[in-house]
Structure formats: structure tokens, C-alpha cells
Backbone as a chain_set.jsonl record, in Angstrom:
{"seq": "MPISLVILRVFMLLALLALGGCLSTPLSSLPKLARLDFLTMDFAEVRAGLRQPSALALRPGDFVMTVKTKTDGSSDETVDRFVLLETTEPAELQSLATEVKSGFALSAWRVAPTDVPRLAAIQERTRASLQHGPRVRGSIEITVTGGCTRETIPAGPLAVSTYLKPARGEGFITLSANADLRGMIAAKGQQVSLPRC", "coords": {"N": [[21.793, -6.511, 9.523], [19.45, -5.544, 11.902], [16.322, -7.228, 12.418], [14.14, -5.521, 12.94], [14.852, -3.142, 11.671], [14.85, -3.955, 9.035], [12.152, -4.494, 8.736], [11.072, -1.941, 9.158], [12.107, -0.676, 6.902], [10.779, -2.113, 4.891], [8.103, -1.365, 5.369], [8.259, 1.367, 5.105], [8.702, 1.539, 2.418], [6.276, 0.541, 1.625], [4.757, 2.701, 2.234], [5.06, 4.322, 0.102], [2.986, 5.178, -2.092], [2.994, 4.374, -5.101], [2.887, 6.348, -7.511], [4.898, 7.708, -7.895], [7.345, 9.932, -6.478], [7.801, 11.592, -3.273], [5.962, 10.9, -0.414], [3.842, 12.021, 2.26], [4.453, 10.835, 5.199], [3.139, 10.68, 8.347], [4.876, 11.61, 11.329], [3.952, 10.44, 13.653], [3.137, 7.955, 12.81], [5.414, 6.459, 12.321], [6.632, 4.991, 14.607], [4.652, 3.014, 14.961], [4.707, 1.688, 12.518], [7.296, 0.705, 12.62], [7.068, -1.291, 14.494], [5.751, -3.326, 13.233], [5.695, -6.625, 11.861], [6.57, -8.123, 9.089], [7.03, -10.802, 8.602], [5.321, -12.251, 10.219], [2.788, -11.396, 9.753], [-0.667, -11.848, 9.015], [-1.852, -12.059, 5.999], [-4.423, -12.407, 5.136], [-5.876, -10.864, 6.78], [-4.871, -8.288, 6.601], [-5.361, -4.926, 5.597], [-5.576, -2.331, 3.17], [-6.057, 1.139, 3.02], [-7.649, 3.886, 1.362], [-7.997, 7.307, 0.713], [-9.421, 9.502, -1.444], [-10.023, 12.204, -3.802], [-13.498, 12.575, -4.492], [-14.078, 12.769, -7.163], [-12.458, 11.034, -8.451], [-11.861, 7.555, -9.224], [-11.047, 4.118, -8.617], [-10.583, 1.31, -10.693], [-11.357, -2.234, -10.936], [-8.365, -3.972, -10.471], [-6.687, -1.775, -10.503], [-5.333, -1.158, -8.146], [-2.511, -2.273, -6.682], [-0.327, -4.596, -5.087], [3.088, -5.103, -4.833], [5.604, -7.42, -4.287], [8.966, -7.598, -3.937], [11.74, -9.693, -4.016], [15.055, -10.745, -3.212], [17.758, -12.94, -3.194], [20.628, -13.057, -1.178], [23.775, -12.892, -2.774], [22.857, -13.547, -5.245], [21.935, -12.432, -8.493], [19.446, -12.398, -9.413], [16.142, -11.201, -9.21], [13.055, -11.672, -7.654], [9.773, -10.992, -8.527], [6.66, -10.54, -7.287], [3.327, -10.017, -7.959], [0.337, -8.682, -6.738], [-3.01, -8.224, -7.163], [-5.084, -6.017, -5.547], [-8.224, -6.278, -3.897], [-11.241, -4.459, -3.704], [-13.008, -4.005, -0.716], [-16.284, -3.925, 0.442], [-17.535, -4.215, 2.794], [-19.299, -2.983, 5.548], [-18.127, -3.048, 8.137], [-15.402, -3.075, 7.609], [-14.943, -0.547, 6.576], [-15.706, 0.979, 8.72], [-13.613, 1.298, 10.558], [-12.203, 3.253, 9.34], [-13.615, 5.498, 9.689], [-12.954, 7.871, 11.044], [-11.519, 9.241, 9.206], [-13.149, 10.363, 7.34], [-14.033, 12.859, 5.015], [-15.409, 15.725, 3.604], [-16.169, 15.732, 0.15], [-14.48, 13.732, -0.541], [-13.696, 10.271, -1.184], [-13.713, 7.208, 0.577], [-12.035, 4.087, 0.716], [-11.535, 0.572, 1.245], [-9.155, -2.032, 0.949], [-8.077, -5.354, 0.069], [-5.964, -8.287, 0.105], [-6.483, -10.738, -2.353], [-8.23, -13.715, -1.48], [-7.248, -16.019, -2.754], [-4.628, -15.337, -3.202], [-3.361, -15.197, -0.76], [-2.0, -17.609, 0.143], [0.285, -17.515, -1.551], [1.622, -15.244, -0.573], [2.111, -16.156, 2.021], [3.937, -18.167, 1.449], [6.129, -16.663, 0.557], [6.73, -15.342, 2.943], [7.466, -17.577, 4.515], [9.706, -18.54, 3.109], [11.418, -16.37, 3.483], [11.657, -16.351, 6.307], [12.939, -18.843, 6.667], [15.342, -18.273, 5.43], [16.555, -16.593, 7.243], [17.355, -18.301, 9.232], [18.79, -20.369, 7.975], [20.119, -19.361, 5.755], [21.013, -18.751, 2.256], [20.436, -15.27, 2.849], [17.261, -13.799, 2.33], [16.109, -10.84, 1.015], [13.891, -8.035, 0.819], [11.212, -5.972, -0.534], [8.148, -4.127, -0.26], [5.625, -2.698, -2.192], [2.831, -0.615, -2.617], [0.818, 0.207, -5.216], [-0.89, 2.504, -7.348], [-2.161, 1.817, -10.386], [-3.724, 2.846, -12.322], [-6.873, 4.354, -13.093], [-9.971, 6.228, -13.038], [-12.231, 8.905, -13.964], [-15.024, 10.215, -12.27], [-16.27, 12.553, -12.559], [-15.585, 15.932, -13.67], [-12.24, 16.72, -13.004], [-11.26, 18.637, -10.267], [-9.544, 21.838, -10.237], [-6.234, 22.506, -8.952], [-4.53, 21.099, -6.015], [-4.648, 17.516, -5.705], [-5.526, 15.847, -3.19], [-4.457, 12.918, -1.631], [-4.716, 10.214, 0.594], [-3.22, 7.452, 2.298], [-3.549, 4.281, 3.956], [-2.811, 1.683, 6.353], [-3.944, -1.308, 7.673], [-2.843, -3.532, 9.856], [-3.792, -5.9, 11.059], [-6.68, -7.829, 12.103], [-8.842, -6.232, 14.39], [-7.111, -4.195, 14.928], [-6.385, -0.704, 14.379], [-6.351, 1.487, 11.473], [-3.237, 2.582, 10.19], [-1.819, 5.627, 9.339], [-0.264, 5.996, 6.304], [0.387, 7.833, 4.311], [-0.421, 11.245, 4.245], [-2.639, 13.381, 2.807], [-1.188, 13.701, 0.385], [-0.174, 15.291, -2.589], [-1.457, 14.304, -5.43], [-1.61, 15.331, -8.046], [0.633, 17.02, -8.073], [2.677, 15.107, -7.719], [2.483, 13.651, -10.086], [2.984, 15.681, -11.961], [5.617, 16.268, -11.256], [6.925, 14.204, -12.422], [6.918, 14.946, -14.985], [4.542, 14.55, -16.311], [0.999, 14.652, -17.126], [-2.171, 14.859, -15.431], [-4.298, 12.6, -16.626], [-6.995, 10.879, -17.078], [-9.332, 8.322, -18.032], [-12.937, 8.617, -18.443], [-15.124, 7.13, -16.062]], "CA": [[20.817, -5.491, 9.843], [18.435, -6.109, 12.774], [15.056, -7.468, 11.739], [13.237, -4.366, 13.049], [15.22, -2.171, 10.638], [14.376, -4.507, 7.772], [10.708, -4.303, 8.724], [10.83, -0.512, 8.963], [12.391, -0.394, 5.497], [9.698, -2.686, 4.101], [6.877, -0.596, 5.484], [8.466, 2.703, 4.554], [8.449, 1.384, 0.987], [4.836, 0.406, 1.489], [4.189, 4.044, 2.338], [5.174, 5.013, -1.185], [1.911, 4.875, -3.021], [3.915, 4.711, -6.159], [2.772, 7.049, -8.775], [6.163, 8.411, -7.848], [7.489, 11.051, -5.575], [7.807, 11.366, -1.838], [4.686, 11.172, 0.213], [3.91, 12.583, 3.594], [4.167, 9.891, 6.275], [3.17, 11.395, 9.625], [5.854, 11.111, 12.297], [3.263, 9.59, 14.63], [2.974, 6.611, 12.247], [6.687, 5.735, 12.224], [6.811, 3.946, 15.626], [3.698, 1.928, 14.7], [5.221, 0.939, 11.376], [8.522, 0.018, 13.036], [6.713, -2.465, 15.297], [5.13, -4.352, 12.4], [6.576, -7.728, 11.473], [6.119, -8.701, 7.823], [7.16, -12.257, 8.61], [4.248, -12.897, 10.983], [1.483, -10.823, 9.397], [-1.639, -12.695, 8.328], [-2.308, -11.203, 4.907], [-5.874, -12.52, 4.993], [-6.447, -9.837, 7.652], [-4.287, -6.976, 6.296], [-6.167, -4.072, 4.721], [-5.045, -1.034, 2.756], [-7.127, 2.122, 2.901], [-7.358, 4.976, 0.438], [-8.92, 8.445, 0.658], [-9.123, 10.235, -2.671], [-11.127, 13.077, -4.199], [-14.611, 11.774, -4.998], [-14.103, 12.824, -8.628], [-11.618, 9.943, -8.948], [-12.232, 6.194, -8.825], [-10.189, 3.03, -9.07], [-11.29, 0.191, -11.298], [-10.74, -3.501, -10.536], [-7.021, -4.15, -11.022], [-5.908, -0.534, -10.445], [-4.611, -1.052, -6.871], [-1.662, -3.464, -6.761], [0.793, -4.746, -4.153], [4.206, -5.82, -5.438], [6.633, -7.872, -3.351], [10.212, -7.909, -4.641], [12.706, -10.363, -3.143], [16.339, -11.087, -3.817], [18.582, -13.749, -2.304], [22.026, -12.61, -1.127], [24.677, -13.632, -3.644], [22.212, -13.799, -6.53], [21.551, -11.208, -9.201], [18.044, -12.544, -9.798], [15.128, -10.64, -8.325], [11.723, -12.229, -7.854], [8.733, -9.975, -8.407], [5.322, -11.111, -7.16], [2.335, -8.942, -8.071], [-0.952, -9.064, -6.172], [-4.061, -7.235, -7.385], [-5.897, -5.872, -4.343], [-9.663, -6.238, -4.135], [-11.962, -3.539, -2.827], [-13.991, -4.621, 0.163], [-17.347, -2.963, 0.724], [-18.164, -4.571, 4.068], [-19.355, -1.804, 6.429], [-17.186, -3.174, 9.263], [-14.064, -2.734, 7.118], [-14.878, 0.905, 6.419], [-15.967, 1.614, 10.01], [-12.371, 1.705, 11.221], [-11.691, 4.436, 8.638], [-14.63, 6.549, 9.863], [-12.351, 9.133, 11.494], [-10.859, 9.862, 8.06], [-14.165, 10.906, 6.433], [-13.82, 14.265, 4.7], [-16.312, 16.147, 2.544], [-15.565, 15.804, -1.18], [-13.534, 12.629, -0.702], [-14.213, 8.907, -1.067], [-12.873, 6.272, 1.325], [-12.181, 2.693, 0.31], [-10.646, -0.393, 1.898], [-8.697, -3.019, -0.028], [-7.496, -6.545, 0.68], [-5.347, -9.282, -0.764], [-7.45, -11.764, -2.755], [-8.029, -14.946, -0.708], [-6.435, -16.981, -3.504], [-3.229, -14.892, -3.185], [-2.802, -15.28, 0.594], [-0.969, -18.655, 0.228], [1.519, -17.057, -2.208], [2.308, -14.365, 0.38], [2.592, -17.003, 3.122], [5.138, -18.859, 0.959], [7.221, -15.676, 0.581], [7.082, -15.175, 4.358], [8.165, -18.785, 4.974], [11.03, -18.547, 2.472], [12.218, -15.337, 4.144], [11.963, -16.853, 7.663], [13.933, -19.914, 6.54], [16.637, -17.686, 5.062], [17.151, -16.013, 8.45], [17.944, -19.385, 10.021], [19.666, -21.269, 7.224], [20.815, -18.661, 4.688], [21.389, -17.344, 2.156], [19.407, -14.336, 3.295], [16.331, -13.214, 1.362], [15.749, -9.46, 1.359], [12.832, -7.625, -0.081], [10.457, -4.74, -0.329], [6.736, -4.147, -0.642], [5.095, -1.423, -2.677], [1.432, -0.596, -3.031], [0.791, 1.198, -6.283], [-2.081, 2.747, -8.15], [-1.692, 1.654, -11.76], [-4.684, 3.449, -13.235], [-8.015, 4.991, -12.45], [-10.893, 6.89, -13.956], [-12.883, 10.065, -13.352], [-16.489, 10.184, -12.187], [-16.691, 13.908, -12.946], [-14.434, 16.762, -14.004], [-11.271, 16.823, -11.911], [-11.117, 20.039, -9.87], [-8.207, 22.437, -10.327], [-5.501, 22.546, -7.686], [-3.995, 19.836, -5.505], [-5.513, 16.342, -5.559], [-5.019, 15.246, -1.949], [-4.683, 11.483, -1.479], [-4.147, 9.653, 1.821], [-3.195, 5.99, 2.303], [-3.574, 3.716, 5.299], [-2.552, 0.248, 6.471], [-4.479, -1.995, 8.854], [-2.007, -4.733, 9.841], [-4.444, -7.101, 11.584], [-8.047, -7.667, 12.614], [-8.85, -5.684, 15.736], [-6.232, -3.023, 14.996], [-6.831, 0.413, 13.563], [-5.53, 1.839, 10.317], [-2.079, 3.452, 10.399], [-1.683, 6.533, 8.194], [1.006, 5.88, 5.583], [0.613, 9.144, 3.701], [-1.543, 12.133, 4.548], [-2.877, 14.517, 1.908], [-0.158, 13.84, -0.645], [-0.735, 15.915, -3.791], [-1.33, 13.413, -6.575], [-1.322, 16.139, -9.237], [2.026, 17.448, -7.96], [3.567, 13.961, -7.945], [2.457, 13.332, -11.513], [3.671, 16.785, -12.649], [7.051, 16.147, -10.977], [7.457, 13.21, -13.36], [6.782, 15.493, -16.33], [3.319, 14.032, -16.914], [-0.224, 15.364, -16.78], [-3.262, 14.011, -14.965], [-5.16, 12.294, -17.761], [-7.666, 9.617, -16.785], [-10.587, 8.182, -18.771], [-14.18, 8.663, -17.666], [-15.557, 5.811, -15.56]], "C": [[19.759, -6.13, 10.743], [17.096, -6.209, 12.051], [14.123, -6.265, 11.815], [13.575, -3.294, 12.016], [14.774, -2.648, 9.265], [12.875, -4.262, 7.646], [10.369, -2.838, 8.493], [11.042, -0.149, 7.498], [11.255, -0.904, 4.613], [8.462, -1.801, 4.168], [7.048, 0.86, 5.098], [8.273, 2.641, 3.041], [6.958, 1.237, 0.721], [4.173, 1.774, 1.493], [4.288, 4.818, 1.03], [4.078, 4.518, -2.116], [2.43, 5.32, -4.378], [3.246, 5.132, -7.45], [3.999, 7.939, -8.859], [6.146, 9.522, -6.834], [7.452, 10.658, -4.121], [6.449, 11.735, -1.277], [4.909, 11.595, 1.645], [3.492, 11.548, 4.63], [4.238, 10.646, 7.589], [4.184, 10.772, 10.582], [5.203, 10.184, 13.308], [3.06, 8.164, 14.125], [4.259, 5.792, 12.291], [6.888, 4.694, 13.321], [5.876, 2.754, 15.41], [4.189, 1.057, 13.552], [6.456, 0.133, 11.756], [8.214, -1.245, 13.831], [6.099, -3.588, 14.467], [6.156, -5.397, 11.981], [5.998, -8.412, 10.234], [6.091, -10.222, 7.884], [6.045, -12.963, 9.37], [2.862, -12.344, 10.653], [0.616, -11.862, 8.697], [-2.271, -11.837, 7.234], [-3.784, -11.389, 4.569], [-6.57, -11.417, 5.785], [-5.951, -8.42, 7.341], [-5.209, -6.219, 5.337], [-5.388, -2.808, 4.385], [-6.239, -0.102, 2.628], [-6.689, 3.258, 1.995], [-8.437, 6.047, 0.589], [-8.49, 9.289, -0.531], [-10.272, 11.183, -2.968], [-12.251, 12.248, -4.822], [-14.761, 11.845, -6.511], [-13.325, 11.661, -9.241], [-12.136, 8.596, -8.461], [-11.168, 5.225, -9.317], [-11.075, 1.937, -9.647], [-10.67, -1.098, -10.779], [-9.39, -3.664, -11.243], [-6.138, -2.925, -10.936], [-5.062, -0.384, -9.18], [-3.845, -2.357, -6.699], [-0.594, -3.437, -5.675], [1.857, -5.592, -4.851], [5.219, -6.151, -4.354], [7.842, -8.271, -4.188], [11.167, -8.549, -3.641], [13.946, -10.723, -3.939], [17.147, -11.847, -2.775], [20.012, -13.24, -2.359], [22.891, -13.509, -2.007], [24.096, -13.937, -5.011], [21.866, -12.47, -7.181], [20.082, -11.252, -9.612], [17.118, -11.95, -8.745], [13.789, -11.278, -8.674], [10.701, -11.125, -7.616], [7.379, -10.687, -8.398], [4.326, -9.963, -7.097], [0.989, -9.467, -7.589], [-1.95, -7.935, -6.41], [-4.924, -7.204, -6.126], [-7.369, -5.724, -4.727], [-10.317, -5.245, -3.185], [-12.961, -4.323, -1.988], [-15.02, -3.566, 0.542], [-18.078, -3.292, 2.022], [-18.147, -3.351, 4.992], [-18.356, -1.869, 7.585], [-15.771, -2.79, 8.844], [-13.902, -1.218, 7.03], [-15.078, 1.635, 7.745], [-14.683, 2.092, 10.667], [-11.669, 2.848, 10.493], [-12.595, 5.652, 8.859], [-14.037, 7.887, 10.294], [-11.69, 9.89, 10.347], [-11.85, 10.441, 7.049], [-13.946, 12.406, 6.267], [-14.725, 14.614, 3.52], [-15.563, 16.268, 1.214], [-14.586, 14.683, -1.469], [-14.247, 11.289, -0.547], [-13.204, 8.062, -0.3], [-13.11, 4.871, 0.794], [-11.175, 1.845, 1.072], [-10.382, -1.524, 0.914], [-8.027, -4.171, 0.692], [-6.816, -7.411, -0.377], [-6.429, -10.309, -1.109], [-7.191, -13.041, -1.956], [-7.163, -15.977, -1.431], [-4.956, -16.607, -3.531], [-2.575, -15.008, -1.813], [-1.765, -16.404, 0.707], [0.348, -18.271, -0.463], [2.314, -16.152, -1.282], [2.866, -15.168, 1.548], [3.856, -17.75, 2.704], [6.342, -17.915, 0.934], [7.68, -15.455, 2.016], [7.896, -16.37, 4.853], [9.571, -18.853, 4.388], [11.956, -17.535, 3.143], [12.603, -15.764, 5.554], [13.05, -17.916, 7.61], [15.305, -19.343, 6.215], [17.329, -17.061, 6.268], [17.862, -17.078, 9.279], [19.014, -20.148, 9.262], [20.457, -20.597, 6.111], [20.552, -19.315, 3.347], [20.172, -16.449, 2.383], [18.569, -13.819, 2.133], [15.956, -11.827, 1.868], [14.666, -9.003, 0.384], [12.194, -6.308, 0.266], [9.02, -4.968, -0.781], [6.373, -2.744, -1.11], [3.607, -1.604, -2.943], [1.307, 0.543, -4.027], [-0.6, 1.325, -6.888], [-1.605, 2.731, -9.593], [-2.635, 2.263, -12.789], [-5.783, 4.124, -12.446], [-8.915, 5.599, -13.503], [-11.553, 8.049, -13.216], [-14.396, 9.895, -13.393], [-17.073, 11.505, -12.684], [-15.434, 14.689, -13.284], [-13.528, 16.895, -12.787], [-11.113, 18.293, -11.55], [-9.684, 20.532, -10.049], [-7.55, 22.392, -8.956], [-5.035, 21.179, -7.237], [-5.067, 18.744, -5.446], [-4.985, 15.558, -4.361], [-5.444, 13.785, -1.843], [-4.016, 11.039, -0.187], [-4.235, 8.134, 1.751], [-3.023, 5.487, 3.727], [-3.27, 2.218, 5.235], [-3.155, -0.25, 7.774], [-3.777, -3.346, 8.912], [-2.683, -6.004, 10.327], [-5.869, -6.777, 12.0], [-7.967, -7.132, 14.043], [-7.915, -4.502, 15.925], [-6.809, -1.927, 14.11], [-5.92, 0.614, 12.362], [-4.41, 2.781, 10.75], [-1.973, 4.333, 9.153], [-0.296, 6.371, 7.586], [1.366, 7.198, 4.923], [-0.631, 9.982, 3.933], [-1.566, 13.299, 3.57], [-1.737, 14.772, 0.93], [-0.819, 14.375, -1.916], [-0.454, 15.05, -5.013], [-0.973, 14.188, -7.842], [0.144, 16.585, -9.233], [3.007, 16.316, -8.217], [3.635, 13.604, -9.419], [3.197, 14.406, -12.299], [5.178, 16.707, -12.438], [7.711, 15.121, -11.888], [7.321, 13.681, -14.805], [5.545, 14.998, -17.057], [2.143, 14.909, -16.505], [-1.249, 14.364, -16.268], [-4.21, 13.817, -16.142], [-5.76, 10.912, -17.531], [-8.953, 9.532, -17.595], [-11.792, 8.366, -17.847], [-14.539, 7.245, -17.237], [-16.755, 5.321, -16.355]], "O": [[19.213, -7.171, 10.38], [16.775, -5.39, 11.19], [13.385, -6.002, 10.865], [12.678, -2.604, 11.532], [14.366, -1.845, 8.425], [12.387, -3.873, 6.585], [9.47, -2.528, 7.712], [10.252, 0.597, 6.918], [10.82, -0.211, 3.694], [7.842, -1.517, 3.143], [6.061, 1.528, 4.789], [7.743, 3.578, 2.444], [6.44, 1.741, -0.276], [3.152, 1.982, 0.837], [3.657, 5.864, 0.879], [4.258, 3.538, -2.839], [2.32, 6.487, -4.752], [3.073, 4.329, -8.367], [4.131, 8.787, -9.741], [5.095, 9.989, -6.393], [7.112, 9.526, -3.779], [5.87, 12.761, -1.632], [6.021, 11.534, 2.168], [2.303, 11.399, 4.91], [5.285, 11.199, 7.923], [4.329, 9.551, 10.634], [5.837, 9.237, 13.774], [2.835, 7.255, 14.925], [4.207, 4.562, 12.297], [7.29, 3.576, 12.998], [6.265, 1.611, 15.65], [4.095, -0.169, 13.61], [6.646, -0.985, 11.278], [9.019, -2.176, 13.84], [5.945, -4.702, 14.967], [7.329, -5.09, 11.774], [5.047, -9.187, 10.331], [5.223, -10.855, 7.283], [5.844, -14.163, 9.183], [1.868, -12.791, 11.226], [1.104, -12.654, 7.89], [-3.121, -10.992, 7.511], [-4.34, -10.611, 3.794], [-7.717, -11.071, 5.5], [-6.563, -7.448, 7.784], [-5.761, -6.791, 4.397], [-4.639, -2.285, 5.209], [-7.309, -0.512, 2.178], [-5.5, 3.552, 1.879], [-9.63, 5.746, 0.593], [-7.345, 9.732, -0.614], [-11.376, 11.0, -2.454], [-11.989, 11.324, -5.593], [-15.506, 11.053, -7.087], [-13.51, 11.338, -10.415], [-12.774, 8.51, -7.412], [-10.48, 5.482, -10.305], [-12.172, 1.676, -9.152], [-9.567, -1.069, -10.234], [-9.293, -3.512, -12.461], [-4.952, -3.003, -11.258], [-4.154, 0.446, -9.152], [-4.447, -3.424, -6.583], [-0.026, -2.386, -5.377], [1.563, -6.658, -5.391], [5.642, -5.277, -3.597], [7.761, -9.159, -5.036], [11.382, -8.018, -2.552], [13.902, -10.968, -5.144], [17.212, -11.445, -1.613], [20.556, -13.015, -3.44], [22.756, -14.732, -1.986], [24.774, -14.525, -5.853], [21.543, -11.499, -6.496], [19.538, -10.262, -10.102], [17.291, -12.172, -7.547], [13.436, -11.406, -9.847], [10.767, -10.412, -6.615], [7.001, -11.347, -9.366], [4.466, -9.05, -6.283], [0.554, -10.551, -7.977], [-1.763, -6.822, -5.919], [-5.434, -8.236, -5.689], [-7.705, -5.122, -5.748], [-9.985, -5.198, -2.0], [-13.667, -5.196, -2.494], [-14.666, -2.448, 0.918], [-19.123, -2.71, 2.313], [-17.093, -2.748, 5.196], [-17.797, -0.843, 7.971], [-15.02, -2.236, 9.646], [-12.851, -0.676, 7.371], [-14.665, 2.786, 7.883], [-14.654, 3.166, 11.268], [-10.655, 3.357, 10.97], [-12.364, 6.712, 8.279], [-14.573, 8.936, 9.939], [-11.337, 11.059, 10.501], [-11.438, 10.957, 6.009], [-13.708, 13.127, 7.236], [-14.789, 13.865, 2.545], [-14.469, 16.83, 1.154], [-13.933, 14.675, -2.513], [-15.268, 11.189, 0.133], [-11.996, 8.185, -0.499], [-14.237, 4.504, 0.462], [-10.117, 2.319, 1.486], [-11.261, -1.923, 0.15], [-7.477, -4.004, 1.78], [-7.063, -7.28, -1.576], [-7.206, -10.704, -0.239], [-6.033, -13.416, -1.772], [-6.425, -16.725, -0.79], [-4.113, -17.448, -3.844], [-1.351, -14.926, -1.711], [-0.72, -16.181, 1.32], [1.418, -18.666, 0.0], [3.537, -16.265, -1.203], [3.972, -14.895, 2.017], [4.754, -17.945, 3.523], [7.457, -18.327, 1.255], [8.88, -15.387, 2.281], [8.905, -16.192, 5.535], [10.523, -19.187, 5.094], [13.139, -17.808, 3.346], [13.746, -15.567, 5.966], [13.98, -17.896, 8.417], [16.32, -19.868, 6.672], [18.557, -17.004, 6.313], [18.854, -16.791, 9.949], [20.032, -20.533, 9.837], [21.381, -21.203, 5.57], [19.911, -20.364, 3.308], [19.033, -16.842, 2.132], [19.099, -13.449, 1.086], [15.536, -11.667, 3.014], [14.547, -9.522, -0.726], [12.576, -5.627, 1.218], [8.724, -5.868, -1.568], [6.762, -1.745, -0.505], [3.185, -2.647, -3.443], [1.643, 1.69, -3.73], [-1.372, 0.367, -6.928], [-0.751, 3.528, -9.983], [-2.374, 2.202, -13.99], [-5.622, 4.424, -11.263], [-8.655, 5.497, -14.702], [-11.447, 8.161, -11.995], [-14.97, 9.489, -14.403], [-18.207, 11.567, -13.161], [-14.329, 14.154, -13.192], [-13.995, 17.151, -11.677], [-10.859, 19.118, -12.427], [-8.735, 19.749, -10.017], [-8.222, 22.258, -7.933], [-5.131, 20.207, -7.986], [-6.236, 19.017, -5.172], [-4.105, 14.708, -4.504], [-6.626, 13.456, -1.951], [-2.887, 11.435, 0.102], [-5.198, 7.586, 1.214], [-2.442, 6.155, 4.581], [-3.448, 1.576, 4.2], [-2.91, 0.312, 8.842], [-4.077, -4.225, 8.104], [-2.196, -7.096, 10.036], [-6.223, -5.619, 12.221], [-7.103, -7.549, 14.815], [-7.927, -3.871, 16.982], [-7.611, -2.186, 13.213], [-4.862, -0.005, 12.25], [-4.618, 3.668, 11.578], [-2.032, 3.828, 8.032], [0.716, 6.578, 8.255], [2.518, 7.629, 4.971], [-1.755, 9.489, 3.83], [-0.632, 14.099, 3.514], [-1.367, 15.919, 0.678], [-1.916, 13.943, -2.269], [0.649, 15.065, -5.56], [-0.128, 13.75, -8.622], [0.815, 16.535, -10.264], [4.044, 16.518, -8.85], [4.704, 13.292, -9.944], [3.96, 14.085, -13.211], [5.944, 17.042, -13.342], [8.923, 15.165, -12.102], [7.574, 12.92, -15.739], [5.498, 15.02, -18.287], [2.27, 15.79, -15.655], [-1.214, 13.183, -16.615], [-4.848, 14.766, -16.597], [-5.104, 9.896, -17.764], [-9.604, 10.551, -17.826], [-11.671, 8.28, -16.625], [-14.288, 6.282, -17.963], [-17.269, 4.234, -16.089]]}, "num_chains": 1, "name": "protein.A"}
């Protein structure tokens, strides 16, 4: 499989803000995502963005990136989990300014500086496998594992949008636009039930 298809697959998985269900990735984002190269990204510079109803909030540890890798010919899968940290630097949020919407909160998230070397090691192992084999394949998911409510959750759809900023100096790419969080949770036979913040 050509490397660009592998990269597209990785970032399409990234687009699944996994509380389950299919999200709405804009067609205009697909070419941008296809050009990204996981193997050369500097994860110290990568940012994830989130727009959610202002009634909802994430607590430290609620936004997680999981990298799963498997070596061809092996049944063992390696799972590396990285808790993303919210960044409140105005410059980080400035590049999300076009996504401001009344009744919604915007946030930007990053890999913890202490986790960047772990990601670099996964990248190096994957690069080496392309040259020397056996091939390492993998996927990335960014998931919300919890949350809390600041106020009563309004009735109706809970629109959530996710974004990826692949490098310093680049803009955020929309991964999912206005995905209905309530609908995704209901599709799994569950109800929206979050503690108060």
C-alpha cells in the first residue's frame, strides 16, 4: 500500500472522535489530510482543537490520543495512550478564531512534552520497518473518555466539531463538523449522563 494511502487511513481514523459512530469530515479536508505524513510530524507542534456546547467541559485526562501498532506477521498489538493537555495560550486559540460560535466553547490540546519522545520512537520504529521490515502498521484515534457539565445540557443535538493543526504556522484542518454527540451516544444504546463540573 503506498505510504500516502497509509497516511490517509491514519488520519481518517484520527477524524473519529471516538465516542463512537461516524462523524462528518468535510470533503474539503480530505486532500489536506491525505498530504499529511505521520512519519515526519513533530508532535511537539501538533494541536487538536475541539468546539463543543459551552454547557459541556472536559476535565484533565478526558481527551486522549491512542496509537495502535502491529508488526506484520505478529498477532501482538502495541497500544500507546497519550493524555492530551489543554493549552490556554492565546496564540494557540487564535488560529481557531474563525470557528467561534455563540453558545460554544473552543479549546486547543497538545501532546504532553514528556510524551513527545515516545511518539518520536513510534515514528522511528515505523520508518525503520519501511526500509528493513517487517512492516509496522498502525492507527491513531483521538477520543473523549469523559467530561462534565457546567450547566443543564440543552435538549436536541449536541454539535461537536474537531480540528487538527499538523504543524506550527499551519491552520487547523476540520476533522468533523457539527457531529451530533447526543445522536452518537444514543446510537450506542446509551444516554448522555455526565457529572457536574
